[in-house]
C-alpha positions as CSV (number, residue, x, y, z in Angstrom):
1,M,38.7,6.8,70.8
2,G,41.0,3.4,70.8
3,G,38.1,1.5,72.5
4,L,35.6,2.2,69.9
5,I,38.2,0.6,67.2
6,P,36.4,-2.7,68.2
7,Y,33.1,-2.1,67.3
8,L,33.8,0.3,64.1
9,A,35.1,-3.0,62.4
10,P,31.3,-5.1,62.7
11,L,29.7,-1.9,62.1
12,V,31.8,-1.8,58.8
13,I,31.0,-5.0,57.8
14,L,27.8,-4.9,58.7
15,L,27.4,-2.1,56.6
16,L,29.4,-3.7,53.1
17,I,27.1,-6.4,53.9
18,L,23.6,-4.1,53.9
19,G,24.6,-2.2,51.0
20,S,25.5,-5.3,48.8
21,A,22.1,-6.7,49.7
22,I,19.8,-3.8,48.3
23,R,18.8,-4.1,45.2
24,I,16.6,-1.2,43.2
25,L,15.0,-2.2,40.3
26,P,13.5,0.4,37.9
27,E,9.8,-0.3,36.7
28,Y,11.2,-2.0,33.2
29,E,12.9,-4.7,35.1
30,R,12.2,-8.1,37.2
31,G,14.4,-10.0,39.3
32,V,14.5,-13.7,39.2
33,L,15.6,-14.6,42.8
34,F,17.4,-17.9,43.8
35,F,17.6,-18.9,47.4
36,L,20.6,-21.8,47.6
37,G,20.0,-22.4,43.7
38,R,16.2,-23.2,44.1
39,F,13.8,-20.4,42.5
40,Q,12.2,-18.6,45.1
41,G,10.2,-15.8,42.9
42,V,10.3,-12.4,40.8
43,K,10.8,-9.3,42.5
44,G,10.3,-5.8,41.3
45,P,10.2,-3.5,40.9
46,G,11.4,-1.3,43.2
47,L,13.7,-1.6,46.5
48,I,14.7,-6.0,46.7
49,I,17.1,-7.0,49.3
50,V,19.3,-9.9,48.6
51,I,21.0,-12.0,51.3
52,P,25.0,-12.2,49.6
53,G,26.0,-15.6,49.8
54,I,22.6,-17.6,50.5
55,Q,20.6,-15.5,47.1
56,Q,21.3,-14.6,43.8
57,M,19.4,-12.7,41.8
58,T,19.2,-12.0,38.2
59,R,18.1,-9.2,36.5
60,V,15.3,-9.3,33.4
61,D,14.7,-6.1,30.9
62,L,11.3,-6.0,29.6
63,R,11.6,-3.9,26.9
64,V,11.3,-4.8,23.6
65,I,14.9,-5.9,22.3
66,T,15.8,-5.4,18.5
67,L,17.7,-8.0,17.5
68,D,19.7,-8.1,14.2
69,V,19.9,-11.1,12.1
70,P,23.4,-11.5,10.3
71,S,22.9,-11.6,6.8
72,Q,22.5,-15.3,5.4
73,D,22.8,-16.9,2.3
74,V,19.7,-18.5,0.8
75,I,19.2,-20.5,-2.2
76,S,15.2,-19.5,-3.5
77,K,13.2,-22.1,-5.3
78,D,14.0,-20.9,-8.6
79,N,18.0,-21.9,-7.4
80,V,18.8,-18.4,-7.3
81,T,21.4,-17.9,-4.3
82,V,20.4,-14.4,-2.5
83,R,21.8,-12.7,0.7
84,V,19.3,-11.9,3.0
85,N,19.0,-10.0,6.5
86,A,16.2,-8.6,8.7
87,V,15.4,-7.1,12.1
88,L,13.5,-9.1,14.9
89,Y,11.7,-6.8,17.8
90,F,11.0,-9.7,20.8
91,R,10.3,-9.0,24.4
92,V,10.5,-11.5,27.3
93,V,7.2,-11.6,29.2
94,D,7.6,-14.7,31.6
95,P,11.2,-13.7,33.1
96,E,11.1,-17.3,35.2
97,R,10.9,-19.2,32.1
98,A,13.3,-16.5,30.2
99,I,16.5,-17.5,32.7
100,I,15.2,-21.0,33.8
101,R,14.3,-22.6,30.0
102,V,16.9,-21.4,28.3
103,E,20.8,-20.5,28.8
104,D,20.7,-17.6,27.2
105,F,17.4,-16.5,25.3
106,G,18.9,-13.5,23.1
107,L,21.7,-15.7,21.7
108,A,19.1,-18.4,21.7
109,T,16.9,-16.4,19.9
110,S,19.4,-14.9,17.5
111,Q,20.3,-18.5,15.9
112,L,16.3,-19.4,15.7
113,A,15.7,-16.3,13.3
114,Q,18.8,-17.4,11.4
115,T,18.0,-20.8,10.5
116,T,14.1,-19.8,10.3
117,L,14.8,-17.4,7.8
118,R,16.7,-19.5,5.3
119,S,14.1,-22.1,6.0
120,V,11.5,-19.8,5.2
121,L,12.9,-18.1,2.2
122,G,14.2,-21.1,0.6
123,K,10.5,-22.7,0.2
124,H,10.0,-19.9,-2.3
125,D,10.3,-18.3,-5.3
126,L,13.1,-15.1,-5.8
127,D,9.7,-13.0,-7.5
128,E,7.7,-13.8,-4.5
129,M,10.5,-12.7,-2.1
130,L,10.5,-9.1,-3.8
131,S,7.4,-8.8,-4.4
132,E,5.6,-10.5,-1.4
133,R,7.7,-9.3,2.0
134,D,5.2,-8.7,3.9
135,K,3.9,-12.3,4.2
136,L,7.3,-13.5,4.7
137,N,7.6,-11.6,7.5
138,S,4.6,-12.7,9.1
139,D,5.2,-16.2,8.5
140,I,8.9,-16.1,10.0
141,Q,6.9,-13.7,12.5
142,E,4.5,-16.9,13.7
143,I,7.1,-19.9,13.2
144,I,9.4,-18.2,16.1
145,D,7.1,-17.1,18.4
146,A,5.5,-20.1,18.6
147,Q,8.9,-21.6,19.5
148,T,10.0,-18.9,21.9
149,E,7.1,-19.2,23.5
150,E,8.4,-21.8,25.5
151,W,11.1,-19.1,26.5
152,G,8.8,-17.1,27.8
153,I,9.5,-14.9,24.8
154,K,7.2,-12.6,22.4
155,V,8.3,-12.1,19.2
156,A,6.4,-8.8,17.9
157,N,7.9,-8.4,14.7
158,V,10.0,-9.3,12.0
159,E,11.4,-7.4,9.2
160,I,13.7,-8.0,5.9
161,K,15.8,-5.9,5.5
162,H,17.6,-6.3,2.6
163,V,17.3,-9.3,-0.5
164,D,20.5,-8.8,-2.3
165,L,21.3,-10.1,-5.9
166,N,24.8,-11.1,-7.3
167,E,25.9,-8.9,-10.4
168,S,25.1,-11.8,-12.9
169,M,21.4,-11.8,-11.8
170,I,20.6,-8.3,-11.3
171,R,21.4,-8.0,-15.3
172,A,19.4,-11.0,-16.0
173,I,16.8,-9.7,-14.0
174,A,17.1,-6.3,-16.4
175,R,16.7,-8.3,-19.9
176,Q,13.8,-9.9,-18.7
177,A,12.2,-6.7,-17.6
178,E,13.2,-5.2,-21.2
179,A,11.4,-8.4,-22.4
180,E,8.0,-8.1,-20.8
181,R,7.9,-4.7,-22.0
182,E,8.5,-5.3,-25.7
183,R,5.9,-8.5,-25.2
184,R,3.3,-5.8,-23.7
185,A,4.0,-3.2,-26.4
186,K,3.6,-6.3,-29.0
187,V,0.3,-7.0,-27.5
188,I,-1.0,-3.9,-27.1
189,H,-0.1,-2.9,-30.7
190,A,-1.4,-6.2,-31.8
191,E,-5.0,-5.3,-30.1
192,G,-5.1,-1.6,-31.8
193,E,-4.7,-3.0,-35.0
194,L,-7.6,-6.1,-34.2
195,Q,-9.6,-3.1,-33.3
196,A,-8.8,-1.0,-36.2
197,S,-9.3,-3.5,-38.8
198,K,-12.7,-4.3,-36.7
199,K,-13.7,-1.3,-37.5
200,L,-12.4,-0.7,-40.9
201,L,-14.8,-4.1,-41.8
202,E,-17.9,-2.3,-40.1
203,A,-17.4,1.0,-42.2
204,A,-17.2,-1.2,-45.7
205,Q,-20.4,-3.1,-45.0
206,V,-22.1,0.0,-44.4
207,M,-20.3,1.0,-47.9
208,S,-21.4,-1.6,-49.7
209,A,-25.0,-1.6,-48.3
210,D,-25.8,2.2,-49.3
211,S,-24.4,3.2,-53.1
212,G,-24.4,6.9,-52.0
213,A,-22.7,6.4,-48.5
214,M,-19.7,5.1,-51.4
215,Q,-20.2,8.3,-53.3
216,L,-19.9,10.7,-50.5
217,R,-16.4,8.9,-49.7
218,Y,-15.2,9.1,-52.6
219,L,-15.6,12.7,-52.7
220,Q,-14.6,13.4,-49.7
221,T,-11.3,11.4,-50.5
222,L,-11.1,13.4,-54.0
223,A,-11.4,16.6,-51.6
224,D,-8.3,15.2,-49.3
225,M,-6.1,14.6,-52.5
226,S,-6.4,17.6,-53.4
227,N,-5.6,19.5,-50.0
228,G,-1.8,18.2,-50.9
229,N,1.0,20.2,-52.7
230,A,1.9,16.7,-54.7
231,S,2.2,17.8,-58.4
232,T,1.1,14.3,-59.5
233,I,-2.8,13.9,-59.0
234,V,-4.3,10.3,-59.1
235,F,-8.1,9.9,-59.8
236,P,-9.5,7.0,-58.3
237,L,-12.3,5.1,-59.9
238,P,-15.3,3.2,-58.3
239,V,-14.9,-0.3,-58.4
240,D,-18.3,-1.3,-60.0
241,M,-16.9,1.0,-62.8
242,I,-13.7,-0.4,-63.1
243,Q,-15.3,-3.7,-63.0
244,S,-17.2,-2.3,-65.9
245,F,-14.6,-1.9,-68.3
246,M,-12.6,-5.4,-67.2
247,T,-16.2,-7.7,-67.8
248,P,-16.1,-9.4,-71.1
249,K,-19.0,-8.4,-73.8
250,G,-20.5,-11.5,-75.4
251,P,-20.9,-12.0,-79.2
252,A,-23.5,-9.5,-80.6
253,K,-26.0,-10.8,-81.7
254,K,-27.0,-11.5,-86.0
255,D,-30.4,-9.8,-86.9
256,G,-32.2,-12.9,-88.5
């Protein structure tokens, strides 16, 4: 037994080295392998052997990563200060460039998203931020994706979550909305008055062209007045009858 001890120590060391050399990568991961500091290749998924002290491997997750962009203070084109936050979805499509071209691709993508968010939203009015959010999401996504392509990153989507206003701006927007509703109500009322006046003019033209129509309207008015409960009844006279009384008669001619 004592003679086996000298052989057990190297065996244990060998097993420890083999254990540390074995790497198992799942389907959604890749290993960027370096040999004495030089890029050797991208390995995985499955069983990978890494020689300790000579080779180094960095794991890269290929799944979609959800990145919460912190809230940013943005000054809109019409000088309104708002606080905006967003969420960004991206994934690594080239593990080699994601490890070699940038120190920390997650941090770099986050910083780029923050600056791009402020830059893009600062070129738009507040109304556009609130009503054209889909277009702004698309613009931000295209800009970030174009710049992260060099890092082997694909930005799948960008969504603006909240556009927060201060209390004074909320009250100003409420007053503006109320004024807009009042303006629309007045326009609708004016359009109704205009249409009614046109119809009244057409009716007046029809009745003036036909004396019978005027008489029928006169009788209808009398009938409507008689249906009321008023104690005083006013009988309207036709305009031509009133004019006959008001027209001064000329001097009577004397018989020769």
